[in-house]
Structures are given as structure tokens and as C-alpha cells.
C-alpha positions, 0 to 999 in steps of 0.5 A: 624105754631108757635105751630109746631115750639114751639112743635119741639123746646120742643122735642115734635116731634110726636105732631109737626108732628100732628100739621103740618099735620093739616096745610099740609092737607089743602094746595095746590100748591108749599108750600105743599112739604115744609110742608111735608118735615117739617113733615118728619123732625119731624117724623125723630126725633121721630124715632131717640128718640125711637132708630129707626135709620134706620127709622130716616135715611130714613125719614131725606133723604126724607125730604132733597129731598122735600127741594131741590126745595126751596130756602135757606129761605122759608116761614120765615124758614131758610131752608139752615141751616135745610138742613146743619143740616140734612146732618150733622146728616145723616153723623153721623147716620152711628153709630147705637148707636146715640141718639138725638143730644145735644143740640137738634135741634131747629127751628126759624121762622121769626117774631116768638120770640124764646120761652123758652123750657118750655113755653106753646104752 
């Protein structure tokens, strides 16, 4: 999970998606949808970075749906902030010309030090 967080924070959304899929594919139980939501967030930012606003909007909406069943903090992740950020971003995506927000989003995981953007994963 630390690797995925570092990749996301570096803007490596496709790589983050791949890393999270490795984790997600082996999961069963309640955490599975949470990780699928994180995958969808990373895919949404990948779409957004490539100018695919409808794809980003759709994927972010699906992620929010997956996150509904979880508390504000889950698996050491501030899900309440993630939800709020996605809702704000979705409201802004009515403008077809929007790009990845500045500053770009970042994830924090309890117990994981904040890594510099250029640090190795």
C-alpha cells in the first residue's frame, strides 16, 4: 500500500492503479470495495490527465459509491477528506477544459511518512 500511495502522490496514476490491483486481486471481505474505490480514484486521475473528462467523471462517481459503506477513516486512510475532495472535483468537472487540480491531490496513510514527490517508490 505504501508503494501505491507514493506513486499516487508522484502523479503516477497508472502505476498506482497497477499496484493497487495487485493488492485488490488477493483480497476477500469488506476491504475489497475500499481498494477498488482507490483503484478507481487513480484511474480517474489518469483519465483527467489525458483530457478524458467524461471518463474521469464516471470513474470518480463510481469510487464515491464504493466508499459509501466505509467510515471517515478506514485502513489508516482519511476517507472523509478523499470523499470531500472527489465531490469538489466532480462539481468542477462540469467544465470540459479542467485539468488535474493544482496542487495535485495527495494521499496520506497513518504510519507512513510523507514522501517527497521525487523520492523512489
